[in-house]
N, C-alpha and C positions, 0 to 999 in steps of 0.2 A: 396414828391408830390408837395410841394410849389415850389421847383426849376423847376420842369417839367412845371408847370403852368406859371411861370415867363418866361421861355424860349419860350414857345408857344405864349404867349400873346405879348411879346416884338417883337418877330420875325414877327408876323402877322402885328403889327402896323407899324413897320419899312417898311415892304414890301408894305403895302397898301398905305402909304403916300409917299414913295420914288418913286414908279412906275410912278405916274402922272408927277413928275419932269423929269423923264427920257423920258416920252412921249413928253413933251413940248420941251426938249432940242433937241432930235433927229428930231422932226418935224420941228423945227426952222432951224436946220442945214441941212435939206433936206436929211437926211441919213435914208433910208428905205430899207426894204427887197426886194430883187429881187426874181421873181417867175419863176420857170421852165416853158419853153414853152411847154414841153411834158407832163406837169402835168394836173390835172383836170382844165377844162376851167373856172370853177366857181372861181378858185383861182386867176385868173388874176386881179380881182378887189382888191386884197390884196396888189398889187405891191405898194411899197412906205410906207407900214405900218412900224412904228419904230420897231427896234429889239434891241438886247442886254439887254432886260429886266431882264435877269438872274442876272444882277448886283444887282437888288433889292432883289432877293431871297437870294443871297450870303450875302449881307449886313444884311438881317434879321436873317439869321442863325448865323452869327458871333456875332452880337450884342445881340441876344437872348441867345446864349451860354455864352457870357461874363457876361451878367447881372445875369444869374442864378448861374454861378460860383462865381461871386463876392458876391452874397447873401449867398451862401454856406460857403465861407470863413468868412464872417462877422458874421455869426450865429454859427460858429464852426462845421458846417456839412461838408460833402464832397464837395470839390471845384474842381479845374481843375485836371485832371488825364492824365496819359500817353495814355490810350485808346482813350479818347475823343479828345485829342490834335492830335493824329496820324490820326484819321478819319477826323477831321477838316482840317488837313494839306493836306490829299489826296483830299478832296473836293475842297479846295482852289487851289491846284496845277492843277487839271483838269479844274477848272473854268478859271484859267489863260491861259491854253492851248486853251480853247474855246474862250476866250477873244481875244487872238492873231488871231485866225481864223476869228472871226467877224470883228475885227479891219481892217484886210487886205481887207476883202470884202467891207467894207463900206468906209474906208478912203483912201485906196490905189487902189480902183476900180478894184480889181482882184476877179472876181465872184466865183472862186473856193477856195479862201482863202488859208490856208496852204495846201501844197501838202500832199499826202498820206504818203510819207516817213517821213515828219516832224511830222505828227500826231502820227505815229507808234513809232517813236523814243521818242517823248515826253511821250506817254503813257508807253513805256517800262521803261524809266528812273524813272517815278513816281512809277510804280509798283515795280521796283527793290528797290528803297529807302523805300517804305512802307513795302515791304516784309522783308527786313533786320531789320528795326526798330521794327516791330511788334513782333519780337521774342526776343526783349531786354526788359529791365525795369521790372524785376520780382518784385512782391510785397513781403510782409513779409511771404506770404504762398507759394512763389515760382511761382506764376501764372504770365505769360506774357500776353500782350494784344491778341496775336494770338498763334497758335501752328502749327506744321507741320502735325498734324492729320487732315484728312478730317472730316467734321462735317455735321450732319443732324440737329438734335435737340441738340445733345451733340457731343463731339468728338467720332469718330469711332476708337476705340483703336487698331484695327488690321492693320490700314493703314501703320503705320511706319515699319512693318515687310517687306512690299514690297519695302519700300524706301531704305532699306539696311543701309550702313554706314551713319554717320552724314553728311558728305560733299555731298554725293549723294542725301540724303534726302533734304538738304537745297536747292540744285540746282533744284530739281524737284518742291519743294515748291515755289521757286521764279518763275519758269516757270508757275506754276499754278496761282500764283498771277497775272502775266501778262495777262494770258488768262481770268481770272475772271474779272479783272479791265477793260480791253479793251472791253470785252463782255458786261458788264453792262453799261459802259459809252456810247458805241455805240448803245446799245438797247434803252436807254432813248432818245438818239439823233434821232433815227429812228422813235420813237413814236411821237416826236414833229413835227407832220405834219398837225394837225387840231387844231382849236382854243380851247384851254383849255384841250386838251387830255393828254399831258404829265404832266402838272401841277396837274390836278385832279387825275390822276392815281398814280403819285408819292406821293401825299398827303395821299392816301389810304394806300400805302405801309408804309409810315412814321407813320401813325396812328397805324398800326399793330405792328410795331417795338417799338413804345412807350409802348404799352401794354406788349409785350414780354420781353423787357429789364427791365421794372419795375417789372415784375413777377420774373425775374431772381434775381433782387436786393432783393425782399422780401423773396426769398428762396435761398439765397446765402450760399454755403458751408462755406465760410469764416466767416459768422456771426453765422450760426447754422448748424452744420454738421448732416443732417437728410436724410432719404430716399427721393430721388427725388430732392435734392438740386443741384445747378448749380455751376460749377467751371469756372466762368467767371470773369475776372478782370474788375472792375469799371462798373458794369451794370447800376448803377444810372446815371453816367455821359453819358452813351450811350443813356439812356432814355431821358435825357435832350437834347442831340443832335438830336435825332429823333423827339422830340417835336418841336424843333426849325425848323427842316426841314418841319414839318407839317404846322407850322404857316407861314413860308415863302412862301410855295406853295399856301396856301389858300389866303394870302394877295395878291400875284401876280395874282391868278386866278380871283380875283375881276375885274381886268382890261383885263385879257387874255381870259375870256369866250367870246363866240361868241356874236356879232362880235368883234373880238379881236382888242384892241386899241394899242397893243404892243405884240411882240413875245419875248420869252426868249432867242432865239438864241443858238448857241453852248456854249456860256458863261454859260447859265443856265443848258442846258441838260447834258453837260459833267460833270459839278459840281455835279448835282443830281445823275448821274450815279456813280460817285466816292463815294458819300454818301451812296448809296445803297450797293455798293461793300464793303466799309469799315465796315459798320454795320454788314453785314453778316459774315465777318471774325472775328471781335472782339467779337461778341455775340455767335460765334461758331454755326452758323446756315446757312452755305454756301449752302447746298443742299435744305434746307427748303425755302430759298429765291427764288428758282426756282418755287415753288408753290405760294408763296405770290406775287411774281412779274411775274406771269404767262402771263399777257398781254404783258409785254416787251419781254418775250421769244417767244410768238406767232408772234410778229412783226418781230423779227430777223429771226425766222424760215421761215416766208413767203418770205423774201428777199432771203434767202438761197435756198429755193425751186424754186423760180422764176429763179434764176441764173442757177441752176443745170439743170432744165428742158429745159430752153432756149438753153443752150450750148449742151444739149444732143439731142434735137429734133428740135430745131429751132422755137418752138412754146412757147407761154407764158401760164403758168399754171393759173396765176391770170390776171385780166384785167390790173392791175397795182400794183406794190409792193412799200412800205409795204402794208399790207392787208387792212388798213383803206381806202386806195385809191381804192381798189378793190370794196368795197361796195359803195363808193361815186360815182365811175364811173358806178355802176349798178343802179343808180337812187336814192339812199338814200340821204336825206338832210344831210348836214354836222353835224347839231346839233343832228340828230337821231343817226348817227354813234358814235359821241362823248358820248352821254348819254348811249347808249347800251354798248359801250366799258367800260365806267365807271362802269356799272353794273357788267360786267365780272371781272373787276379789284377788285371790292368790294367783289364779291363772292370768288375770289382767295385769297384775304387777310383774309377773314373770315375762309376759309378752312385751311389756314396755321396756324392761331391762334388756331383753333379748334384742329388740329393735335398736335400742341405744348402743349396745355393744356391737351389733352388726354394722351400724353406721361407722363406728370407730375402726373396725377391721377394714372396711372399704376405703375410708379416708387415709388410713395408715398404709394402704397398699398391700394388705395381707390377704385380700380376697375373703370369701365366705367358706 
């Protein structure tokens, strides 16, 4: 628990004190966010607001994780692990991809940043590397950070039967990793359209995963093989990383809440999407994440519905997509949309944790 607290506190402090430095630097350099002309007219006043604030979130996550790991090593407890380092690597890799996109927009004056092909290739390369590495590094019990089984709260044992031979199973698994990582990174990116929306929603998801992975640690099959235990490699390190993500988001949210003094940019949103995806894979809760991160799913679904309906009928299903702009264009104040969406995100996170805990009660023979 001490490591989790260290990670969260250090990450929060780094983000809350580094963000003003980024605001000052980008403001002095005259590097600010461009605003879509076809977007809500109320957003035009945000033109020129500093962006790339995701640098502070990433710095907080990294330093929080390193501080907690160093404490663990110094005190003889669990330190850095394969699971934590792989998820952190995925987070940094996608953050670097987002940084390249933001850098091109701001410093090379290309409003579209990286083209779609470059983004897809970058996401595919990171997904391939993560997918291959997550099946390596077995511990003394033979557990690897990830598995080719699909998972909800635990691995679904029957899925490998459909995969067939090992080679076919690995190929399908890598394809699934690409879909998963691209989906979550783009989902967080789409949600980052209103002041504080993505940072606050991701903080709630990270809070839920701090609880889930710590519970997996307290009930690990490696420590005590009992009914309801979890076969997850390095759950404590995952809890540390989730707590660092929580702290980083909250520290950044201090400055990103309406009226935002800085935006996280693709640097932050893609990195946080990678953190969400990586935690779901290594904690073996890929399908449960759909419930916990339901707000992100709704945002992506609204864009998909808008595209399908428009191409089919020539009409728009929503006033504007993603869905937060639909309500904003309907007359809701931006802060009202954000707070209500935070409430939805909080309810989804609580529902996910409740389902997770309910499963443990059943498996442990305690009933509901």
